[in-house]
C-alpha positions in Angstrom: 18.9 -4.1 11.8 21.1 -3.6 8.3 24.8 -2.9 8.7 26.2 -0.8 6.9 27.6 -2.7 4.0 24.5 -3.9 3.5 22.7 0.0 2.4 26.2 0.7 0.3 24.0 -0.5 -2.7 20.9 1.4 -2.0 23.3 4.4 -1.2 25.2 4.2 -4.5 21.7 4.9 -6.2 20.5 7.6 -4.6 20.6 10.6 -6.1 22.0 13.9 -4.0 21.6 16.5 -7.1 18.5 15.8 -7.6 17.3 15.5 -4.2 19.1 19.2 -3.2 17.8 20.2 -7.0 13.8 19.1 -5.3 14.5 21.7 -2.0 15.9 24.2 -3.4 13.2 24.3 -5.8 11.0 24.8 -3.2 12.3 26.5 -0.7 13.4 23.9 1.7 17.2 24.6 3.2 19.2 21.9 1.2 21.1 21.2 4.9 23.7 17.9 4.5 21.7 16.5 7.3 18.3 16.6 5.9 19.8 15.1 2.3 21.1 12.4 3.9 18.3 11.7 6.1 15.8 11.6 2.9 18.4 8.9 1.5 18.5 7.2 5.0 14.5 6.9 4.9 14.3 5.8 1.2 16.5 2.9 2.1 14.7 2.1 5.3 11.3 2.1 3.5 12.4 -0.9 1.2 13.0 -3.1 4.3 10.1 -1.6 6.5 7.1 0.3 5.9 7.8 3.7 7.3 6.3 5.8 4.4 3.8 5.7 1.9 6.1 7.7 -0.4 8.0 5.3 -2.4 10.0 7.7 -4.4 12.3 11.2 -4.0 9.8 13.8 -5.3 7.0 12.2 -3.2 8.5 12.0 -0.5 9.9 16.0 -0.7 6.6 17.2 -1.6 4.3 15.0 0.7 6.7 14.8 3.7 9.9 16.8 4.0 7.4 20.0 2.4 5.5 19.5 5.1 7.4 19.7 7.8 9.5 22.6 6.5 5.6 24.3 6.2 4.7 23.4 9.5 8.0 24.6 10.7 7.5 27.9 9.5 4.3 27.9 10.0 4.8 28.0 14.0 7.8 30.2 14.1 8.6 31.8 17.1 6.5 29.7 19.5 8.7 26.5 18.3 9.3 24.9 21.6 12.6 23.6 22.8 11.6 19.9 22.9 9.3 18.5 21.1 7.5 14.7 21.3 6.9 13.7 17.9 4.2 11.0 18.7 3.9 7.8 16.7 6.9 8.8 14.6 6.8 6.0 12.3 9.9 6.9 9.8 10.9 10.3 11.8 8.4 12.8 10.8 7.9 15.3 11.3 10.5 14.7 14.3 14.2 14.5 12.7 13.5 17.3 10.0 12.2 19.8 13.0 15.6 18.6 14.9 17.2 19.9 11.9 15.8 22.5 11.0 15.7 24.0 14.9 19.5 24.0 15.7 18.0 24.2 19.6 15.6 21.9 19.6 15.8 18.8 21.4 13.4 16.3 19.8 12.0 12.8 21.0 10.4 10.3 18.7 7.7 8.6 20.0 7.2 5.3 18.4 5.8 1.8 19.6 6.6 -0.6 16.9 10.1 -2.0 17.5 11.1 -2.6 14.2 10.2 0.7 13.3 12.1 2.1 16.8 15.3 0.5 15.5 15.5 2.1 12.0 14.8 5.7 13.7 17.6 4.8 16.3 19.9 3.9 13.0 18.6 6.9 11.4 19.7 9.1 14.4 23.3 7.5 14.6 24.0 7.7 10.8 22.7 11.6 11.4 25.0 12.3 14.3 21.8 13.6 16.5 21.9 11.4 19.3 23.3 14.5 21.5 19.5 16.2 20.3 17.3 13.6 19.3 16.5 9.7 20.9 13.7 7.2 20.3 10.8 6.7 23.1 10.1 2.6 22.0 6.9 2.9 24.2 2.9 4.3 24.0 2.4 7.6 24.6 0.1 7.1 27.2 2.9 5.6 28.4 5.5 8.1 28.8 6.4 9.4 32.4 7.5 12.9 31.4 5.1 15.5 31.2 6.0 19.1 30.9 3.4 21.8 30.0 6.3 23.7 28.2 6.8 20.8 26.2 5.4 20.5 22.4 3.5 17.3 21.4 3.3 16.9 17.8 1.2 14.3 16.2 1.0 14.0 12.0 -1.5 10.8 11.0 -1.1 9.5 14.4 -5.4 9.8 14.1 -8.3 11.4 12.8 -9.6 14.0 15.4 -12.6 12.2 16.9 -10.6 9.2 18.2 -8.1 11.7 19.0 -10.8 13.1 21.1 -11.3 10.0 22.8 -7.9 8.7 23.2 -7.3 11.8 24.7 -10.1 11.8 27.1 -9.4 8.6 27.9 -5.9 8.6 28.5 -5.1 12.4 29.6 -8.6 13.6 31.3 -7.4 16.7 33.3 -6.0 17.7 29.9 -2.5 18.1 31.7 -0.2 17.8 28.6 1.8 20.6 27.0 0.6 22.5 23.8 -0.5 19.4 21.5 0.9 20.4 17.6 -1.4 18.6 15.0 -0.5 18.4 11.3 -3.8 18.3 9.6 -5.1 18.4 5.8 -8.4 20.0 4.3 -10.1 17.4 6.5 -9.6 19.7 9.7 -12.6 21.5 10.0 -15.1 18.7 9.6 -12.8 16.4 11.8 -13.4 19.3 14.2 -16.8 19.4 13.9 -17.2 16.4 14.5 -14.9 15.7 17.6 -16.3 19.1 19.4 -19.9 16.9 19.1 -18.9 13.8 20.9 -20.2 13.2 24.4 -17.1 11.3 25.6 -15.3 14.8 24.8 -13.6 15.6 28.2 -14.7 19.6 29.3 -11.1 20.2 29.6 -10.6 18.9 26.2 -13.4 20.5 24.6 -11.9 23.7 25.8 -9.1 23.3 24.5 -10.3 22.6 21.0 -12.4 25.4 21.3 -9.6 27.7 22.1 -7.5 25.8 19.5 -5.1 28.3 17.2 -5.1 27.7 13.1 -2.6 28.2 11.2 -3.3 27.1 7.3 -0.1 26.5 4.7 0.0 25.4 1.4 2.1 22.0 -0.2 4.2 22.7 -3.6 2.6 22.2 -6.8 -1.1 22.6 -5.6 -0.4 19.4 -3.3 -3.1 20.2 -1.1 -3.8 22.8 1.8 -2.4 21.9 4.9 -3.3 23.4 8.5 -0.9 23.7 12.0 -3.3 23.2 15.2 -1.9 24.6 18.0 -4.7 22.9 20.8 
């Protein structure tokens, strides 16, 4: 893991004013914690692949605004404990923890080097009291609480996710699933509901799922928050 001295050259290149301007432009609260997180994520992304966004504007539009839009979409239904499954660079888990002062977040990331990067960011953001990293496959987690929300962003496409859930959690004894999906969601849902391997318990949950649309800035795409 890189030391703080190793990070300094990259941090000095970070444009704080541009970051705050972009966040304000897209009506995302430009808190110090959020700006610092964006800075840390871009710096770590030069060392290991945490996000496909290689520049500040793309990161803010495609990822930070996505997390903010999802947070606004779920509104009062936001859980006090969120599992971010397949967290990668901490999206959406770390922004959700920053947006909601009463939300505790567990970042589930099976790749050790990514988990180490997440731990470094959590420490530097002083979020360790409300945010932790769990470096295990999601199917191996020990705590299953029906009041917990499990967020999935880019984890698996609909049919593969349905197969995964049916195999590892056949009784569907999980808390609410929150899926962050793009324009292909309706086709994904149609395909997964036709799958013979889909357990009846999950078929019912997907059939009864709630869909909340929201938009990314600058006509960057329609998104859906799916509550299963």
